[in-house]
Every structure is written in structure tokens, then in C-alpha cells.
C-alpha positions in Angstrom: 44.1 -53.1 19.3 45.1 -56.3 17.2 46.5 -57.7 20.6 43.7 -57.4 22.7 41.3 -58.4 20.0 43.4 -61.7 20.2 43.6 -62.1 24.0 39.8 -61.7 24.8 39.7 -64.8 21.7 41.7 -66.8 24.4 39.0 -66.4 27.1 37.0 -68.1 24.9 35.6 -71.9 26.4 37.1 -74.8 23.9 33.3 -76.0 24.1 30.6 -73.9 23.6 27.3 -74.7 24.3 23.7 -73.9 22.7 21.4 -73.3 25.9 23.9 -71.1 28.1 27.0 -69.3 27.2 30.2 -69.1 29.8 30.6 -65.6 31.8 34.2 -65.5 29.7 32.2 -65.5 26.5 30.0 -63.0 28.1 32.7 -61.1 28.8 34.3 -61.1 25.8 31.7 -60.6 23.5 30.7 -57.5 25.7 33.9 -56.0 25.3 34.6 -56.9 21.3 31.0 -54.8 21.2 33.0 -51.8 23.1 36.2 -51.7 21.0 33.8 -51.9 17.7 34.7 -55.3 17.2 32.6 -58.5 15.9 29.5 -57.3 15.1 30.5 -58.2 11.2 30.7 -61.4 12.1 28.1 -62.0 14.3 26.1 -60.5 11.6 27.5 -63.5 8.7 26.6 -65.5 11.1 22.9 -64.8 11.5 22.5 -64.5 8.4 24.4 -67.7 7.7 21.0 -70.2 8.1 20.0 -73.2 6.7 17.3 -74.3 4.7 15.0 -77.1 6.5 14.2 -78.7 3.0 17.8 -78.9 1.8 18.8 -82.4 2.6 22.5 -82.3 4.5 23.3 -85.2 1.8 23.3 -82.2 -0.6 25.3 -79.7 1.0 27.9 -81.9 1.7 28.3 -83.5 -2.0 29.7 -79.8 -2.9 32.5 -80.8 -0.4 36.0 -82.2 -2.0 37.9 -85.2 -0.4 41.3 -83.2 0.9 42.1 -81.8 4.4 40.7 -78.9 5.9 42.0 -76.3 8.2 40.8 -77.2 12.2 39.3 -74.5 14.3 38.8 -74.3 18.0 35.2 -72.7 18.8 37.6 -70.0 19.8 38.7 -69.3 16.5 42.2 -70.9 17.4 43.6 -72.9 14.4 44.2 -77.0 15.6 45.7 -78.6 12.4 43.8 -80.4 9.5 41.3 -83.2 9.1 40.6 -85.1 6.2 36.9 -85.4 4.7 36.1 -88.3 2.8 32.7 -88.2 1.1 30.6 -91.9 0.0 28.0 -91.7 -1.8 25.6 -94.0 -3.2 23.3 -93.3 -5.7 24.5 -90.1 -6.2 23.5 -89.4 -2.3 26.1 -88.7 0.4 25.4 -92.0 3.1 28.6 -91.2 5.2 31.7 -89.1 5.8 34.4 -89.7 7.6 36.5 -87.0 9.8 40.2 -88.2 10.5 39.2 -91.4 10.0 36.0 -91.8 11.6 33.5 -92.5 10.2 29.9 -90.4 10.1 27.0 -91.7 9.2 23.5 -90.3 8.2 21.1 -89.3 11.2 18.6 -92.2 9.8 20.3 -94.1 8.3 18.8 -96.8 5.8 15.4 -95.1 7.0 15.2 -91.8 5.3 16.6 -90.7 2.5 16.7 -86.6 3.8 19.9 -85.8 5.9 19.8 -83.7 8.9 22.8 -84.4 10.6 25.8 -87.2 10.3 26.6 -89.0 13.2 29.3 -91.3 15.4 27.9 -94.6 16.9 28.2 -95.5 20.4 27.0 -93.4 23.7 28.6 -89.9 23.3 29.1 -89.5 19.6 29.8 -86.4 17.8 27.4 -85.0 15.1 28.8 -82.7 11.5 26.9 -80.8 9.6 26.9 -78.7 6.3 27.3 -75.1 5.6 28.5 -73.5 2.3 31.9 -73.0 3.4 32.4 -74.6 6.9 31.7 -77.8 8.7 30.6 -78.0 12.3 31.4 -80.7 14.6 28.9 -81.1 17.8 28.1 -83.2 20.5 24.9 -82.8 22.9 25.1 -83.8 26.6 23.2 -85.3 28.9 20.7 -82.5 30.1 20.2 -81.7 26.1 22.6 -79.1 25.4 24.7 -78.8 22.6 28.6 -77.9 22.2 30.2 -77.1 19.6 33.7 -79.5 19.5 35.3 -77.9 16.2 34.8 -76.5 13.1 36.6 -76.9 9.7 37.2 -75.0 6.9 36.6 -71.5 8.6 36.3 -70.2 11.9 32.6 -70.8 13.7 30.2 -68.5 15.5 28.6 -68.9 18.3 25.0 -68.2 16.4 25.8 -70.5 13.8 25.7 -73.3 16.1 22.5 -72.1 17.5 21.1 -71.8 13.6 22.7 -75.1 12.8 20.8 -77.1 15.9 17.1 -74.8 14.7 18.0 -76.7 11.7 18.0 -80.0 12.8 15.0 -79.4 14.7 12.7 -77.5 11.7 14.1 -79.9 9.1 12.5 -83.2 10.8 9.5 -83.0 9.5 10.9 -83.8 6.0 11.7 -87.4 7.6 8.3 -88.0 8.7 6.7 -89.9 5.8 10.1 -92.3 5.3 10.0 -92.8 9.0 6.3 -94.0 9.3 6.8 -95.8 6.2 9.6 -97.6 7.8 7.9 -98.0 10.6 5.1 -99.6 9.0 7.6 -102.0 6.6 9.6 -103.0 9.7 6.4 -103.9 11.7 5.4 -106.4 8.2 8.5 -107.6 7.9 8.3 -108.8 12.3 4.6 -109.7 11.6 5.7 -111.9 8.9 9.0 -113.4 9.9 6.7 -114.2 13.2 4.4 -116.0 10.9 6.7 -118.1 9.4 8.6 -119.0 12.6 4.9 -120.2 14.4 4.2 -122.4 11.2 7.7 -124.0 11.4 8.1 -124.3 15.6 4.8 -123.8 17.6 2.6 -126.8 18.5 -1.1 -125.0 17.3 -2.9 -126.1 14.8 -0.8 -129.4 14.5 -1.7 -133.1 15.5 0.4 -133.6 18.8 1.0 -137.2 20.0 3.0 -136.8 23.0 5.2 -133.7 24.7 8.2 -133.9 27.2 10.0 -132.8 30.4 14.0 -132.9 28.6 17.2 -131.7 29.9 16.2 -130.1 33.2 19.4 -128.8 35.0 21.0 -126.6 37.3 23.9 -123.8 37.0 25.4 -125.2 40.0 24.6 -127.2 42.4 20.7 -127.4 42.5 19.9 -126.0 46.0 18.4 -122.8 47.2 18.4 -119.6 45.4 19.8 -121.6 42.5 18.1 -121.3 38.9 17.3 -124.3 37.0 16.0 -124.9 33.5 14.8 -127.6 31.4 13.4 -128.7 28.1 9.8 -129.1 26.2 9.8 -131.3 23.5 6.9 -132.1 21.8 6.2 -134.8 18.8 3.8 -134.7 16.0 1.9 -137.3 14.3 4.7 -137.4 11.3 6.9 -137.9 13.6 8.8 -134.6 13.8 9.7 -133.5 16.9 9.5 -129.3 18.2 11.5 -128.2 21.3 11.6 -124.8 23.2 15.2 -125.7 23.3 15.2 -125.2 19.3 13.4 -121.9 19.6 9.9 -123.8 20.1 6.9 -121.6 21.4 6.8 -121.5 25.4 4.0 -120.0 25.3 2.1 -123.1 23.7 2.4 -124.4 27.1 1.1 -124.0 30.5 3.7 -124.8 33.0 3.0 -125.7 37.0 5.4 -126.5 39.6 4.9 -129.1 42.9 6.6 -129.7 45.6 8.0 -126.3 46.6 7.9 -122.4 46.3 9.3 -121.9 43.1 9.6 -118.1 41.5 11.1 -117.8 38.2 12.4 -121.2 38.0 14.2 -120.4 41.0 13.9 -122.2 44.6 13.2 -119.9 47.3 13.4 -120.9 51.3 9.7 -120.3 52.5 8.4 -124.0 53.0 11.0 -127.5 52.8 11.0 -129.1 49.3 8.4 -131.9 49.6 10.2 -135.5 48.3 13.1 -133.9 47.7 12.1 -133.0 43.9 10.2 -130.4 41.8 7.6 -131.3 39.9 7.3 -130.1 36.6 4.4 -129.7 35.1 3.6 -129.4 31.5 0.5 -128.7 29.2 -0.6 -127.7 25.8 -2.6 -124.5 25.5 -4.4 -126.4 22.8 -5.1 -129.8 23.5 -5.6 -130.8 27.7 -5.3 -134.0 27.5 -1.3 -133.6 26.5 0.6 -133.4 29.1 3.9 -134.2 31.4 5.8 -134.4 34.0 9.6 -134.1 34.9 11.3 -134.3 38.3 14.1 -131.9 38.9 15.6 -133.9 42.7 16.8 -131.7 44.7 21.0 -131.8 45.2 21.5 -130.7 48.8 25.4 -131.1 48.4 26.1 -126.8 49.3 27.0 -125.3 52.2 24.9 -122.5 53.1 25.0 -119.2 55.1 22.8 -117.0 56.5 23.6 -113.9 57.4 21.8 -112.1 60.0 24.5 -109.9 61.4 23.1 -106.3 61.9 23.8 -103.3 59.7 22.8 -100.5 61.3 25.2 -98.1 63.4 25.3 -99.6 67.3 22.5 -102.0 66.4 22.0 -105.6 68.1 21.6 -108.6 65.6 18.4 -110.5 66.9 17.9 -114.0 68.2 17.8 -116.8 66.3 16.3 -120.5 67.0 17.2 -123.3 65.0 15.5 -126.8 64.4 17.0 -129.2 62.9 15.9 -133.0 62.2 18.2 -135.7 59.9 16.7 -138.7 57.7 17.3 -139.9 54.4 16.7 -138.4 50.7 13.6 -139.5 49.5 14.9 -139.8 46.1 18.5 -140.8 47.0 19.1 -141.9 50.5 21.8 -139.9 51.5 20.9 -138.5 54.8 20.3 -135.0 54.8 19.7 -132.7 57.5 16.1 -130.1 57.9 16.9 -126.7 59.2 14.6 -124.5 60.3 15.8 -120.6 60.9 13.3 -118.6 63.1 13.5 -115.2 63.8 12.8 -114.8 67.7 12.3 -110.9 67.2 9.3 -111.9 64.4 10.7 -109.6 62.2 11.3 -112.1 59.4 9.4 -115.2 58.5 11.0 -118.5 59.4 13.6 -119.4 56.3 13.3 -123.5 55.8 15.9 -125.7 54.0 17.9 -128.5 54.1 21.3 -129.9 53.5 23.7 -132.7 53.0 25.0 -134.1 56.6 28.2 -134.0 55.1 27.8 -129.9 54.6 27.6 -127.1 56.9 25.4 -123.9 57.8 27.2 -120.8 58.8 25.3 -118.1 60.9 26.7 -114.9 61.6 24.7 -112.8 64.5 26.9 -110.3 64.7 26.2 -106.5 66.3 27.6 -103.3 64.7 30.2 -101.3 65.9 29.2 -98.0 67.4 29.6 -94.6 65.6 32.5 -92.2 66.4 30.0 -90.3 68.5 26.4 -90.7 70.0 24.7 -88.9 67.6 26.3 -90.2 64.7 27.1 -86.8 63.4 30.6 -85.2 62.2 30.7 -83.5 65.8 32.3 -83.9 68.8 31.3 -86.2 71.8 31.1 -89.5 73.6 31.8 -92.7 71.2 28.3 -94.4 70.6 28.1 -98.2 72.0 28.5 -101.2 69.9 25.8 -103.4 69.6 25.3 -106.6 70.7 25.8 -109.9 69.1 22.5 -112.5 69.0 21.7 -115.6 70.3 21.6 -118.5 68.7 19.5 -121.8 70.5 19.9 -124.8 68.5 17.0 -127.7 69.0 18.1 -131.1 67.4 15.6 -133.9 67.0 17.0 -137.2 68.2 17.3 -138.5 64.6 20.2 -136.0 64.5 23.6 -137.4 64.4 26.0 -135.0 62.5 25.2 -131.3 62.0 28.2 -129.3 61.1 27.6 -125.3 62.2 30.1 -122.2 62.5 28.8 -119.6 64.0 29.8 -116.1 65.4 27.7 -113.9 67.6 30.5 -111.2 68.0 29.6 -108.1 70.0 29.9 -104.9 67.9 33.3 -102.5 68.8 31.8 -99.2 70.2 32.6 -95.8 68.5 36.0 -94.0 69.2 34.7 -90.9 70.4 35.8 -87.3 69.8 39.1 -86.3 71.4 38.6 -85.4 75.0 35.6 -88.1 75.1 35.2 -91.4 75.9 34.6 -94.3 73.3 31.5 -96.5 73.8 31.6 -99.9 75.2 31.7 -102.1 72.9 28.5 -104.4 72.1 28.7 -108.1 74.5 29.1 -111.4 72.2 26.1 -113.7 71.9 25.5 -116.7 73.7 25.7 -120.5 71.6 23.5 -123.2 73.3 22.6 -127.1 72.0 19.2 -128.7 73.0 18.0 -132.0 72.6 14.1 -132.5 72.0 12.1 -133.3 69.6 11.2 -131.5 66.7 7.7 -131.5 64.7 7.7 -130.5 60.9 
């Protein structure tokens, strides 16, 4: 009989879930019940309830610092683990299991403890009963699983009792948590008021403001973010800068000469005058204002990837209109580029590069699927998409325009055994025309 019981227990999974038992567990429980075994342990487990008005700090304080036997959820001994209790003012604030620290569930917020937990995203929890410690965890679905127990074997029902205790004892933390939240808000409000008194220009006599530290992390071109600071000088000679924690909310900031979103230049229009004008005004005194110029640096190669992204589809055709002129601020020769999608699908893009930089543009057709239907069935291969055509209209002012392009047709799909490969897409054509460009 004993050997049969042991064999059945071995069937139990190493992690027992609260919300659902495994088929092995149900089969084992049914066999044990049929053999008249386990009903006593189950009855003891049901009786082993935790009082929701008793903190786990009180329960933990009854235990000694020493090595305890580890039991898997199936009841198999797995060596030992050392428990260490840490107290402050006679309250157990943390424990250590095998050198791993567990903090009170609402550490620093409530004196009532429902369980102890490790830190991190996949933390474990530990809770104390009179004669055993249960270590458990919870998955993303909210289901609890026992990992192991210390000192005594644990029963599935005891884990359910433990979760019921955690849920019902939360009421004992509500007052502490409400007070903590209230004090946290009061402290935050106090800290904000102190910061505002020191670093806000509100209520202070400001003699001038300046736009300072204008810079970009990389080359100052399209889709490159830039930054700046605002410095205010007070009547007493002191200065307050946003770079030192000053309030951006004290100012109204606007941009002109380009399309700017989140301090990033968009390609929806050319940059007038080759600089972004930053305008800043005090919200408390409209006469206090300043401007700063973010001068454009077009010294980078730009890439337009206009290739097809879908199986067997052809790329669109494009017309590029280009004009050359001097940079309005630096005098360096630059190339203005307007990229037009001839399908009408996308709006034109407006870009500028230095005359010694390059434009890369790709209008490749996509490869065909293995079969025309793009399924895992049999059949002929799908035709590849055609490469898009590129036409460059050069204004007579253009003396140097570096362009790299590929317009390859997509490779036809292979087809399944015994079927034909799809036709390769044709390559696109490239041509240039010289005529006046108006923009």
C-alpha cells in the first residue's frame, strides 16, 4: 500500500495552481480517496485557516532563524533552506530565505503585513502558518502556484486558504494606505511648491529671457531632433534656466520657417531661410520675449526607400524636382529636392542636402509568392512586382546632384514541384530632364 501511495504522489506536478488542478492531481486525489488515504490530511488542511485580522508580522515573529526542510508541492523533500528574520520595533519588516530577501507586501506603507515578497517582475511571495511556510507565485493570468513549503508538507487546500487570507486581510491596510497616499501627495505638493518658488519665473520681476544652447544630437536635418534652453534674467541679477530645472510651462514656445513636431523637423515643406526661428514668450508678461535661430545643417546623405512591401506588388513611379542655390545663412551650395509619388498615394516630400552629399532612392518591386494564391498549397509561382520608374527634373541651376538608385523588378515565385516559376518583374527606368523648376 505504501509503495502505491508514493507512486501516486510522484504524479503530482511540481507547481500546484490555485485556480485549476492538473489532470494528474485530480487522478491522484481520486485514487487516494478510493484507497482511503489523504482524507485526514485534507481535513487538517481545511482546518488550517489564517485569521485575516492577524498580521503576518506576528506569525513570522514566532519562527526561529535556522535551517528548515524544503518540500515540493508533491511532498518530496528537497534539502533545506535557511530562514532569517529581520525586525524593527518588534515588527518583522523582512525575511530572508536561502539568502534571498523578502520585504513586507506594503513595505513602508502599512504596519499590517499580508505576505512577504521578493522584488522584480517575477517575484515570489512567502506566508507563514503555525507550522509551515508556503512560498508561492502568480502568473500573468492571476493564477497562484505553490513553489515549495518549509518545515512541513503543504496541501493544495492550504494554498487556497492562504490566498483567501491575503484577499480578506487587505481591509486591515486600507487606512494606512489611504494615509500614506495623502501624505505622499502632501509631500509632493510641498516639494513642488518649494521648487516653483525657486525655479519658476511666476511672480518674479524678469528683465529679459534668452534662447540658449541650441543643438542637435546628430546632423541637423530632417527627422533629427534638436534641443534648446530658455534662460531668464531677474531684476536682482539672478538667472533661472530650464536647463537647471526651470519650468517650461512658464513659457509659450512657437516655431516658424518649417514644420516642427516635438522639436523634430518634418519633410512636408522646405525650411525657409535655412533656419528654424524659435520664439519664446513669458506667460506672465507678454512683453518679455526672445527668439533664437536654429541654423540648418544639410550635411548628410538622405535615403528614400520607396520599394514595394507586399508580395508580387510593383513599386510606384516617382518624379524628383531639384534646384541648386546657396545656403541662406552659410552660403554653402545646397540642393533642394521635391519627391513626388506619381500614383498620388503619398504627399510630396521636401528635402535639402548639401551639394556634395547624395540622395539614395529605391523603387524595387517585391518578389512573388511561391504560389499565386500565396498559400501553402500547390501551384505556379506568383509574378514578381515591377520596379518603379524615376524621372529627375533638373533646374538649369543644378551643377552637382549626386543620386544613387535601384529600380529592380522582383523575382518571380518559385512555384511548387512540377509547376512553373512566376515571371520576374521588369526593372524600372531612370531618366533626367533639364528644365526650369518652380518652387
